[in-house]
N, C-alpha and C positions, 0 to 999 in steps of 0.2 A: 504494500500500500504506500502510495506516495503522499508526502506531506509537503508543505511549502514553508519558506522561511518566515519567521515571525516579523510582524511590522516593527519598525524601529521602537526601541524601548522594551523589547522582549515580549510584548503581548502577542499571543497567537492570532493569526489572521482569522477572521470569522468564516463560518460556513455560509451557504446560501440562506436567505431568509434573515430574520432579525436575530441578533445575538444579544443575550442578556448583558446589560451593562454597557452596550455600545450605542453611541448616539447615531441617529440617522445620518445618511450621507449629507455632506454640506450642501447648502443651497447652490443653485447654479451661479456661475460667475456672471457679472454684468457684461454688457456688450463691450466695455472698455478692455476686457480681458485680452483681446487680440490686437489692441492698438500697439504701436511700436513702443518697446521698452526703452526708456531714456538712454541707458548705457549703449544701446545698439543703434539708435537713430531711426530714421524713417526707412520704410521698405525701399529696396532698390527700385529706382525708376518710378517711385510714387505708387507702386503696386499696393493693393490693399490685402489684408489678411482674409482668409476664407471665413464664411459666416458660421463656422463651427462653434463659435463662442457665444452665440445669442442665448438668452435665457430659455427660450423654447427648445433650443437644440440640446441643452444640458439637462432638461427635465427627464427623470428616469421613466422607463417604461412602466405604466401603471400596473402591468401584470406582475411587476416585482414589488409592488406596494409603495406607491408614492405617499409621502407624509400628508396628513390632512390639509395642511395649509399651503400645499404646493400644487401648481397647475399640472395637469396631466400632459403627457407627451402629445405634441401636435400630430395631425395626420401627416402622411407621407408628403415629402416635398413635391414629388411628381407621381402621378398614378403608376408610372412604370416601375418606380423604385419599390413600392410595397405590394405590387401584384406579382403573381408567380412568373418567373422567367419562362418564356415560351418553351425553352428547352428543358425546363425543370418540371413543369407539370403540377397541377394541383391534385390533391387527393380528393376523390369524390365525396367522402364522408368526413372530411376534416377541414376545418377552416385554416386559411393560410396565416401563419404566425408572423405577422409583420406589423410594425407600427403600434404595438401594444394590443393587437387583437388577440383573443383567446383561442388557442389551438388545442385540438384534442391531445391530451396528455400534458399540456403546459399549464392548465388551470389547477394543477395539484400543488397544494402548499405554497401558493403565491399570495400576493396581496398582503405581505408582511407576516404571514403565518410561518411558524417554524417548520422547516422541513426535516426529514430524518437526517441524523448526523452522518458524516462520512463513514464512521465506523460501522454503520448499518449496511454497508455495501461491500462485503468482502469480494475480492476479485472483480469488482465492478458488476457483479451479476444481480443488479437490482432492477426489478421491473421487466415486463415483457418487451420484446422488440415489436415495433409497429411499422408496418410496411407502408411506404409511400406508393401511391398508384403510379404505374408506369407513365411517364410523361415525355420521354425523349430527352435525355439529359446529355449534355456535352461533357466529355471527360477533359482532363488537362490537355490532352492532345487535340481536342476539338471535335472528335468524331461523335456522331450520334449513333448510339446502339439501337438498332431497330429490328423489327421482326419478332418472332416468337409468338407464344399463345396470346399474349396480352395485346398485341397489335400496336402500331404507332412507334413506340420507342420505350426505353427502359431507363429508370433512374440509376445512375452509376454510383459505385462505391458504397452501397448499403444493402444490396441484395444478399440474403443469407446464403444462397447457393454459391455466391462468389466469395463472400467473406470467409466461408469455411476453408477454402483452399489456401487463402492468405494466412489464416490463423494456424493451419497445420504447419506451414513454413515457419511462422513466427515461433510456434511452440518448440520446434526442433532447434531453432537458433538460440532460444533462451534456456535450453537445457531440460525441457519437458519431453516426455516420450509420446509422440502423437500417433505412432504406428497403429495401435488397435483402433483408434478412431478413424484413421485414414482407410483402413481395410473395410470397415463398416460402410463408410461413405462411398468408396469406389464400387464395392459390391452391390450397393443399392442403385448404381447408375450415375453417381455423382462424378464431377469432373475436377481437374486441377484448376487453380486460379488462373484467370486470364493473364497472359504474359505481359501485355502492355495496355490493353483497354481497361476501362473502369467497370465493365460488366460483360458477361457472356452474351452471345447474340440472341439466345432464346431464354425465356423464363423457364424455371423448373416446374414440374408438375406439383400440385399442392402437397402431396404426400412427401415428395423429395424435399421441398422447401421446409416442411415441418420437421423433417429429420435433420436438416441443416441447423435449424434453430436449437434443437435438442443437443446436437453434437457440439455446437459452439459453447453451450453451457457445460458439457462434459469436459471440453478442453480447458475452460476457465477453472474447473475444479481440480485439474491435475496438479499434484504437488510440484513446486519449483524447488530446485536445489538451492542451498544457501547462496545468497547473493552478495557475499563480502566484496567480491571484485567489482560488482556493479550495484552499488547502494542506491536506494530510492529516496529515502527521507533527506531533507535538507541538512540536518545535523550530521547524518552519516556521510553525505557527499562532502561537506566542508571538512570533515575529519580527515579526509584524504589529502587535503591541500597542504602545501608548505606553511609553516606557522607564520611566515612573514606576510602572507596575504589574507589570513583569516579574518582580520578585523576590517571593518569599513569605517570610513571617516564619519564623524558625527554630523548630524543635520544642523547646519548653521542657519541663521536667519536668512542669509543669502549666500549661495555657493560661489566661490571664486571660479571664473571662467578663464581657461587658458588663452593667452594671446593668440590671435589668428584663428580662433575656433570657427567663427562664422564662415570664413573663407574655406576652411577645410570641409565644413559641413555642406557647403554648396557643391564642392567637388564630389563629395560622397553621394549626395542625392543624384547628381548628374551621372556619376560613374555607375551607380546601381542601375539607372535607367539604360545606359549604354549597354552594359553587360546583359541585361535582360532582353533588350530588343535584338541584340546580336544572336542570342541563343534561341529566340522564339521560332524561327522558321524550321529549325532542325530538331525541335523537341520530340522525343520518342523515336527518332530515327536510329538505326543501328550505327555503330562506329564506322563500318565500311561505307555506309551510305553518306555520312557526313564528309568523309574524306574524298569520296568520289565526286560529290557535287562541288566541293571547293576546288578540287584539282581541275575539273572540267572548265571552271571559270577562271583558271589561272590564279587562284587565290589560296594556294597551299605551299608552305605552311600558312595557316589562316592568318590574315593580316588586315582584313577589311570586311565590310558587310557582305552577307551572302547575296547572290544575284542569280537570276535566270539567264542573263546574257551569256551567250556562247555555250550554254549547257544543252547537250543533245536531248531531244524530246524523249527518246527511249530511256535515258537515264532519269529524267524527271518522272517518267511513268513508273520506273522501278523504285525510286525513292522520292515519293511526293512530299512536298513541303507540308508542314503542319497546316491543316486546312484553314483554321481560323486566323493564323498568324501571317500567312503568305501575303495577304492583301495590305498589311500594315508594317511589315518588318523586313522587307527586302530592300536592297540599295535603291531600286528604282521607284519605291513608293513610300518610304518613311516620311511621315509628315507629323512631327511631334511624337511623344512617347505614348504608344497605345496602352489601353488598360491591360493589366496583368495581375494575377494574385501576388506575384513577387513585388509588386509596387503598391497594391492595395493594403497589404498587411503593415508595412511601415507607416502608411497614412493612418490606419486604424490605431496603431500603437502611439502615434503622436497624439491622436484624439483621446486615447486612453489616459495619457499623462495630463493633457489639458483638463480633462473632466474629473479624474480621480486623484491626480498627483502621483508621485513616485511610490506612495505607500499603498497602491492598489492591491487588490486580492485577486485570486483566480475567479472568484464570483463576479468581480467587477468586469473582468475580461469577457466572461460569458454574457453579462448584462449588456455590455456595449455591442457585442456581436448581434444579439437578438434585436437591439434597437437600430443598428446601422448597417449590418452586413447582409445583403440578400443571400438566401440559402443557395441559390444557383451559382454564386461566386465562390463557394467552398468546394474543396476536393479532399479525398482520402481521409486522413485523421480528422481534419477540421469538419468535414461533412458529418462524420459519425458523431463527433462531439456535439455538433449543432443539433443533430437528431436527438441525442441523449438529453440535451438541455430541454428540448421541447417535451420530452417524456417525463420531465421532472427530476432527472438525476442531477447531482451536484458534483463539483470537483472533489476528489480526483476520479470518482467513478465515471465521469464524462470521458475520461481518457482510456478507460479499460473495458467498459461494457461493449461487447461485440465490436471491438476496435482493433483489428489486426494490423492497422497502419501506425500504431503508436510509437514505433521506432523509425518512422520515415522522416522526410526532410522538412515537414511543415513548420515545426517549431524553430528550426534554423532560419528559415526565411523571414521570421518575425523578429529576429534578435538584433538587427542593426540599431534600431532606435534606442535600445537599452544601453548599447555602447556609446552612441553619440551623445546621450544625455548624462553620461558618467565619465567624461573625459579624464583620463589619467587614473581611473579607479576601476580596474578590472573586477575586483571582488564585488563592488556595488552593482556593476553592470550584470554580473552573473546572477546575483540575487534577484534582480528584476526579471531577468530572462527566465529564471526558474519558476517564479510565480506565474508568469505568462504561459510557459510551456506546460505546466501541470494540468491545464484545462484539457489538453489534447494528447499529451505524449507521456511516455515513461522511459526509463533507462537511457539507452543510447540516443533516442530521439531528443531527450532533454539535454544530454551531454553535448550534443552538436550545437544546441542553442547557447549553452554556457561558453563553449569554445569560441564561437563567433562573437558573442557579446563582449567577452573579456578581451579578445584580440582587437576588436573595434575600439573599445575604451582606451586601450594602450595606444593605438595609432592616433586616436582623436586627441590625446593629450598633448601631442606635439613636443614631447620632451627632446632636448638636445641629444643627439646620438641614437635616438630611437628610429628603427627602420622596420620593414615588413617582417624581418626575422625576429626582432624583439617582440613584435606584436604576436606572432605565432607562438612564441615561447610563453607569453602571458596567457594566451588562450589555452594552451595545453596544461598550464599550471592549475586550472580550475576543473579539469576533467579527471575523474578517478583514474589513477595511473595503470590499473590492471584491467580496465574495461576494454571491450572490443573496439570502441571508438578511439581510445588513446593509442592502441596498437596500430590501427589503420592509419591514423594521422601521422604517427611516427614513421610508419613505413613509407607513406607518401613523401614526407619531407626528406627522409634518407635517400630514397630513390631519386628524387629531383637533384639532391646535392651530388650524388654519384654520377649523374648524367648532365652535370652543369654545362659541359662543352659539347654535348650530344643533342640530337634531335629529341624534342619532347615526346614524339611518338613512342619512343622506347619506354619512357616512363608510363605513358598511358597503357601500353600493352602489358606492362608488368602489373599495373593496377587492375586491369580487366582480368588478367589471368588469376589473380589472387582473390578478387572480390566480385567477380562476375556472377557468382551464384546468388547474390542478393538482387532484390527487385531494383529496377532502374530508378525508383524514387526513394529508396532506403537511405537513411542518413549516413550509414557507415561508408559505402563506396564514394558517395558524393562529397562528404567532408574530406575524405582522404585526397580526392582529386583537387578540391579547392586548395588545400594546403600545399599539394605538390605544384600546382600551377603558380601559386604566389611565390613559392620558394624558387622555382626555376626561372621565373621572370625577374626576380631580384629587384622588385620595386618599380619596374617599367609598366606603365598602365596598359598600353596596347598589348604587350606580351601577356600580361596577367589575364585580361578578359579573353583573348584569343586562345590561350592555352586551356583555360577553364572550359570554354565552349567546345573546343576541338576534342576534348576528352570524352564527349558523349554523356550518357546517362541523362540527368535532369539538366539539360543544357541552359535553359533560361535562368533557372535558380542559381546554378553554379556561376554563370556569367555575372549575374546581378551581385552576388555576394563577393566574388573576386573583384568586381569593378568598384564596389563601395570601399572595400578595404584598401585596394591599391591606390585609389584616388586620395585617400587620407594622407598617404606618405609621398605621393608624387608631387612634383612641382606644379604640374598642370596637366589637363587632359587635352590631347590634340584637337584642334578645331574641327577636323574632319569627322570626329565622333560626335561632338556636341551640336554641330550646326544643324543636322537634319532633325534633331529633337526640338529645336526652336524654343527651348526653355518653357515647355508646355507638357503637362502630364494629364492624360485622360483617365478618369476613374468614375465609378459609381458610388464611392464613399462620399456621403453628403458634405457639401461645402468645399470640396477640394478639386472638383473637375476643372481642368484648364489651368491649374496653379503652376507657378514657375518654381524652378529649383532654388532661385535666390530667396523667394518668399518662404519656402519650406525651410531653408537654412536659418532664416531669421526666427521662425517659430520654434525650431528645434533648439536653437541657442537659448531662447527664452526658457524652455523647459530645463535645459542644463543648468541654468542659473537659479531655478526655483529650489527652495529647501525640501 
């Protein structure tokens, strides 16, 4: 069972619902919250802050129990935001849970009532799974899974007949014995987990689906070996740290902000967007396909945006671009930074800090998601956790109940803001990242977020003599040293150093040979690749993002994370990368659509200065 670090002062963070002795959440900040902070001056170019700070925007979802004297949350800003994503589909007998509406399963123990404590949900097996009606959902790769008995399309990442295959793999990886369950499943006509898509092409028969639900419960009940090497609770995680980093600095009335932070943050936001957009067209493609497409365009080793120019039609047919990304992420059509979950989550975490401050709890993260994040914009572990929230589960059960994706990359891609707002303090950044990650992840999924948050904090501090290698060492220091993630990151760094004067392809091939048995979205191979790319690039921005993307697996996530970290230590980002993005970011996160990286840097620096 996972716990989260206590709030400053030693008091444990509360569970969902009201906690005895705890005052309600503070009232919303006034509109002046987002006006320029005097130490930082006006926004660049006279830009205004997003409207995320208005009182209506900061009012909690009434389903979570607004205090009697506070206004309830306003209706959706636009009908499209709070209506089901056409690819997501609405459940025929269930209300859509957006904008404070009550959904089937969500009206349990809300409105300020106390919900069951976390301890009441061993292994996360609390409450039944509820099926969403097939509605034709787009996976991270953008494909719509259609066909099958249900007709039209199928909701990805939550179907029991698909979850069971992923959970069988997860059980084997974390030391449980899944073979008896696997034999029962396959003998009944079940299938292995889809290799790349979010759902199998056809729905299972009702009796097979019922069996999958029962077997998921059986797998959750399997005893796990002692986890000394991979601790879950915050005290146990920090007990593995060097003594020199265990303490975090006290919360002052106002935190000192390192010189040049805002400029570094602007590069980091832009660098994250560059790496994300670079990786989007080839997300989910096999390594051979990525290499073939770039070589055909005369762009190998990768050094520029992907393009269709000069690429033979037969090669494009063999390795098609990511369907949703091809129209916005190739050299010939980039026009600003398009929406992506790798960019949405940093925006949400900025909003999280604006709304709840750095002492937020996992419950606050879940509350924010239900208020502001469309369900159709979530994938893998985040989608399962979202579903679990709607069923009335609370953290950390949200991360474990029927969630075989709990060690995948989702928490890592949310970690940057925790580092950006704790410049020079890797331990504090890791503490924030842990509380965020426990909503959705466990084990190595959490460790990956700690690694990136701490490395980012070190790089954001701008200390003299600090470089990308210093940042990576700071990141590794907060990861349990005997964990699988620590081993993989160490292997990636050593491999990159050994091949310092050789082609990075050799490093990639070693990583794929060693970690290719993991799913392409799993945290372990992707974090190892990020660390290797940054090490081999030695602080060069272009080499960092290109190496990270050219290594395959979760290309847009890896490019985004590598780009953000490399940008913090680089002198600048070449204009050829930033020019097509036009200092403009598209998103469905309310109040941020069309925002510039300069304005985001200003807002992030404000949060870094807050106590």
